KOLDRENVEX-149435 format. One line per field, with one value per residue: residue number from 1; x negated, y, z of N, C-alpha, C in turn; residue in three letters. Coordinates in steps of 0.2 Angstrom, whole numbers, plus 5000, padded with zeros to 4 digits. Layout:
BEGIN
num: (NUM / ...)
nc1: (X / ...)
nc2: (Y / ...)
nc3: (Z / ...)
cac1: (X / ...)
cac2: (Y / ...)
cac3: (Z / ...)
cc1: (X / ...)
cc2: (Y / ...)
cc3: (Z / ...)
residu: (ALA / ...)
This chain:
BEGIN
num: (1 / 2 / 3 / 4 / 5 / 6 / 7 / 8 / 9 / 10 / 11 / 12 / 13 / 14 / 15 / 16 / 17 / 18 / 19 / 20 / 21 / 22 / 23 / 24 / 25 / 26 / 27 / 28 / 29 / 30 / 31 / 32 / 33 / 34 / 35 / 36 / 37 / 38 / 39 / 40 / 41 / 42 / 43 / 44 / 45 / 46 / 47 / 48 / 49 / 50 / 51 / 52 / 53 / 54 / 55 / 56 / 57 / 58 / 59 / 60 / 61 / 62 / 63 / 64 / 65 / 66 / 67 / 68 / 69 / 70 / 71 / 72 / 73 / 74 / 75 / 76 / 77 / 78 / 79 / 80 / 81 / 82 / 83 / 84 / 85 / 86 / 87 / 88 / 89 / 90 / 91 / 92 / 93 / 94 / 95 / 96 / 97 / 98 / 99 / 100 / 101)
nc1: (5062 / 5050 / 5048 / 5060 / 5069 / 5070 / 5071 / 5066 / 5053 / 5049 / 5050 / 5041 / 5029 / 5027 / 5033 / 5026 / 5017 / 5027 / 5034 / 5024 / 5022 / 5034 / 5033 / 5022 / 5028 / 5037 / 5028 / 5023 / 5034 / 5037 / 5026 / 5019 / 5010 / 4996 / 4985 / 4990 / 4991 / 4986 / 4986 / 4981 / 4969 / 4967 / 4961 / 4954 / 4954 / 4950 / 4961 / 4967 / 4962 / 4966 / 4967 / 4969 / 4977 / 4973 / 4981 / 4978 / 4987 / 4990 / 4981 / 4972 / 4980 / 4985 / 4992 / 4994 / 4994 / 4999 / 4999 / 5015 / 5020 / 5027 / 5017 / 5002 / 4996 / 4980 / 4963 / 4951 / 4940 / 4945 / 4949 / 4962 / 4973 / 4976 / 4982 / 4993 / 5001 / 5016 / 5025 / 5025 / 5019 / 5021 / 5009 / 5004 / 5005 / 4997 / 4985 / 4968 / 4969 / 4961 / 4950 / 4953 / 4952)
nc2: (4964 / 4974 / 4986 / 4990 / 4991 / 5001 / 5000 / 4987 / 4989 / 4998 / 4990 / 4980 / 4987 / 4998 / 5014 / 5026 / 5021 / 5015 / 5027 / 5033 / 5024 / 5025 / 5038 / 5036 / 5027 / 5035 / 5044 / 5035 / 5032 / 5045 / 5048 / 5047 / 5038 / 5029 / 5037 / 5049 / 5049 / 5055 / 5056 / 5046 / 5041 / 5033 / 5019 / 5008 / 4991 / 4973 / 4961 / 4946 / 4940 / 4949 / 4964 / 4978 / 4991 / 5001 / 5010 / 5020 / 5019 / 5022 / 5020 / 5010 / 5003 / 4997 / 4998 / 4988 / 4986 / 4980 / 4980 / 4978 / 4974 / 4965 / 4963 / 4968 / 4984 / 4987 / 4993 / 4995 / 4989 / 4979 / 4981 / 4986 / 4998 / 5010 / 5023 / 5020 / 5012 / 5009 / 5002 / 4993 / 4981 / 4977 / 4970 / 4968 / 4973 / 4978 / 4977 / 4982 / 4974 / 4973 / 4966 / 4953 / 4947)
nc3: (5031 / 5037 / 5030 / 5026 / 5037 / 5049 / 5063 / 5066 / 5061 / 5071 / 5082 / 5079 / 5076 / 5084 / 5089 / 5084 / 5074 / 5065 / 5061 / 5054 / 5044 / 5038 / 5032 / 5024 / 5015 / 5009 / 5002 / 4993 / 4985 / 4980 / 4972 / 4955 / 4951 / 4959 / 4959 / 4962 / 4976 / 4991 / 5005 / 5019 / 5015 / 5002 / 4995 / 4983 / 4983 / 4985 / 4988 / 4994 / 4983 / 4973 / 4963 / 4973 / 4983 / 4997 / 5011 / 5025 / 5040 / 5056 / 5071 / 5067 / 5058 / 5042 / 5026 / 5013 / 4995 / 4979 / 4960 / 4953 / 4941 / 4926 / 4917 / 4921 / 4919 / 4910 / 4909 / 4896 / 4901 / 4909 / 4921 / 4933 / 4927 / 4935 / 4934 / 4926 / 4933 / 4940 / 4947 / 4962 / 4974 / 4991 / 5000 / 5013 / 5030 / 5043 / 5057 / 5053 / 5041 / 5030 / 5034 / 5033 / 5020)
cac1: (5056 / 5049 / 5049 / 5068 / 5072 / 5066 / 5071 / 5062 / 5047 / 5047 / 5049 / 5034 / 5023 / 5027 / 5036 / 5021 / 5015 / 5033 / 5035 / 5018 / 5024 / 5040 / 5030 / 5018 / 5032 / 5040 / 5023 / 5023 / 5040 / 5036 / 5020 / 5020 / 5005 / 4992 / 4980 / 4993 / 4991 / 4980 / 4986 / 4980 / 4963 / 4968 / 4955 / 4955 / 4951 / 4952 / 4965 / 4969 / 4959 / 4970 / 4965 / 4975 / 4975 / 4975 / 4982 / 4978 / 4992 / 4987 / 4979 / 4969 / 4985 / 4984 / 4997 / 4990 / 4999 / 4996 / 5003 / 5020 / 5022 / 5026 / 5010 / 4999 / 4992 / 4973 / 4959 / 4947 / 4935 / 4948 / 4951 / 4968 / 4974 / 4981 / 4986 / 4999 / 5005 / 5022 / 5028 / 5020 / 5022 / 5018 / 5006 / 5003 / 5005 / 4994 / 4979 / 4962 / 4970 / 4956 / 4945 / 4956 / 4952)
cac2: (4966 / 4980 / 4992 / 4991 / 4991 / 5005 / 4997 / 4981 / 4992 / 5001 / 4984 / 4976 / 4991 / 5003 / 5020 / 5030 / 5018 / 5015 / 5033 / 5034 / 5019 / 5028 / 5044 / 5033 / 5024 / 5041 / 5046 / 5030 / 5034 / 5052 / 5048 / 5044 / 5033 / 5029 / 5042 / 5055 / 5048 / 5058 / 5055 / 5039 / 5039 / 5028 / 5015 / 5002 / 4985 / 4967 / 4958 / 4940 / 4939 / 4953 / 4971 / 4981 / 4998 / 5001 / 5016 / 5020 / 5022 / 5025 / 5015 / 5005 / 4999 / 4998 / 4996 / 4985 / 4985 / 4979 / 4981 / 4973 / 4974 / 4959 / 4963 / 4974 / 4988 / 4986 / 4997 / 4990 / 4985 / 4973 / 4983 / 4989 / 5005 / 5013 / 5028 / 5017 / 5007 / 5013 / 4997 / 4990 / 4976 / 4978 / 4964 / 4967 / 4979 / 4975 / 4980 / 4980 / 4969 / 4971 / 4961 / 4946 / 4946)
cac3: (5030 / 5041 / 5026 / 5025 / 5043 / 5054 / 5070 / 5066 / 5061 / 5078 / 5087 / 5077 / 5075 / 5088 / 5086 / 5080 / 5068 / 5061 / 5059 / 5049 / 5038 / 5034 / 5029 / 5018 / 5010 / 5005 / 4998 / 4987 / 4981 / 4977 / 4967 / 4949 / 4951 / 4965 / 4959 / 4965 / 4983 / 4995 / 5012 / 5021 / 5013 / 4998 / 4992 / 4979 / 4986 / 4983 / 4994 / 4992 / 4976 / 4968 / 4964 / 4977 / 4986 / 5004 / 5014 / 5032 / 5044 / 5062 / 5076 / 5063 / 5054 / 5035 / 5021 / 5007 / 4990 / 4972 / 4955 / 4953 / 4934 / 4923 / 4914 / 4924 / 4914 / 4911 / 4905 / 4891 / 4905 / 4912 / 4928 / 4933 / 4925 / 4941 / 4931 / 4923 / 4938 / 4943 / 4951 / 4967 / 4979 / 4997 / 5002 / 5020 / 5034 / 5049 / 5059 / 5050 / 5036 / 5024 / 5036 / 5031 / 5013)
cc1: (5055 / 5049 / 5056 / 5072 / 5068 / 5066 / 5067 / 5055 / 5044 / 5046 / 5042 / 5028 / 5022 / 5030 / 5032 / 5019 / 5021 / 5034 / 5030 / 5020 / 5029 / 5037 / 5026 / 5022 / 5035 / 5034 / 5022 / 5028 / 5040 / 5031 / 5022 / 5016 / 5001 / 4987 / 4983 / 4993 / 4985 / 4980 / 4984 / 4973 / 4964 / 4962 / 4957 / 4951 / 4953 / 4955 / 4968 / 4968 / 4963 / 4967 / 4971 / 4972 / 4977 / 4976 / 4982 / 4984 / 4989 / 4985 / 4976 / 4974 / 4984 / 4990 / 4993 / 4995 / 4995 / 5001 / 5009 / 5024 / 5022 / 5020 / 5007 / 4995 / 4984 / 4969 / 4955 / 4942 / 4938 / 4951 / 4958 / 4968 / 4979 / 4984 / 4993 / 5003 / 5010 / 5026 / 5023 / 5023 / 5018 / 5015 / 5005 / 5003 / 5003 / 4988 / 4973 / 4963 / 4965 / 4950 / 4947 / 4956 / 4953)
cc2: (4973 / 4987 / 4994 / 4992 / 4995 / 5003 / 4991 / 4984 / 4995 / 4995 / 4981 / 4980 / 4996 / 5009 / 5024 / 5027 / 5017 / 5021 / 5035 / 5030 / 5022 / 5034 / 5041 / 5030 / 5030 / 5044 / 5042 / 5031 / 5040 / 5052 / 5044 / 5038 / 5034 / 5034 / 5049 / 5055 / 5051 / 5057 / 5047 / 5036 / 5033 / 5025 / 5009 / 4997 / 4979 / 4963 / 4952 / 4938 / 4943 / 4960 / 4974 / 4988 / 4997 / 5009 / 5015 / 5022 / 5025 / 5019 / 5009 / 5001 / 5001 / 4995 / 4994 / 4984 / 4983 / 4980 / 4976 / 4973 / 4967 / 4958 / 4969 / 4978 / 4988 / 4991 / 4992 / 4986 / 4979 / 4975 / 4986 / 4996 / 5008 / 5019 / 5026 / 5012 / 5011 / 5008 / 4994 / 4985 / 4977 / 4971 / 4962 / 4974 / 4976 / 4979 / 4977 / 4974 / 4968 / 4967 / 4954 / 4945 / 4939)
cc3: (5034 / 5037 / 5025 / 5031 / 5048 / 5061 / 5071 / 5065 / 5068 / 5083 / 5085 / 5078 / 5080 / 5085 / 5081 / 5074 / 5063 / 5058 / 5053 / 5043 / 5034 / 5030 / 5023 / 5013 / 5006 / 5000 / 4992 / 4983 / 4977 / 4971 / 4961 / 4948 / 4957 / 4965 / 4961 / 4973 / 4986 / 5002 / 5014 / 5018 / 5008 / 4995 / 4989 / 4982 / 4983 / 4989 / 4991 / 4985 / 4971 / 4969 / 4967 / 4979 / 4993 / 5006 / 5021 / 5035 / 5050 / 5066 / 5072 / 5059 / 5047 / 5031 / 5015 / 5001 / 4983 / 4967 / 4955 / 4946 / 4931 / 4920 / 4917 / 4919 / 4915 / 4907 / 4901 / 4895 / 4909 / 4919 / 4927 / 4931 / 4930 / 4939 / 4928 / 4927 / 4941 / 4947 / 4956 / 4971 / 4985 / 4999 / 5009 / 5024 / 5041 / 5051 / 5056 / 5045 / 5031 / 5027 / 5035 / 5024 / 5010)
residu: (MET / ILE / CYS / GLU / ASN / GLU / GLU / LYS / ALA / LYS / GLU / ASP / LEU / GLY / GLU / ALA / THR / ALA / ASP / LYS / LEU / LYS / SER / ARG / LEU / ALA / ASP / LEU / LEU / ALA / ALA / LYS / ASN / VAL / ASN / GLU / LEU / PHE / ALA / GLY / PHE / PRO / GLU / GLU / ILE / THR / PHE / GLN / SER / GLN / PRO / SER / TYR / LYS / LEU / ASP / LEU / ILE / GLU / LYS / TYR / GLN / ILE / ILE / PHE / CYS / SER / ASN / HIS / ASN / LYS / THR / PRO / LEU / LEU / SER / SER / GLY / ASN / VAL / ASP / TRP / ASN / ASN / VAL / SER / TYR / ILE / LYS / ILE / GLN / ALA / ILE / ASP / LYS / ASN / VAL / THR / GLU / PHE / LYS)
C-alpha cells in the first residue's frame, strides 16, 4: 500500500503528492480524533455509503478515511461521534475521489 511504502507512493502519485500524503498521515497519527485536524480542509462526507472524512492533499488529490472501530461510536442522532473515533481506515487516495461516491 502506498501509505506504507514511500517509493511506491512517489511512483504512483508523484513526489510532491507523496510528500503531502506523508505529512497528512503524520497529522492523522498525531491527532487524538478527527476534530483535531486542521490541515487539508477536513470535511465529513459519505463515501461508498459510509460516513467518512476527506482531507485534501495537492493537485486535486484527496485522502478518504472512515472509522475502523469494531463498533463505531455514535451520537444519539445516529451520526458518527467523530470526537471518539480513534481508529481509522484509509478508503481511497486519488484525484477528485469524492466525485466517485
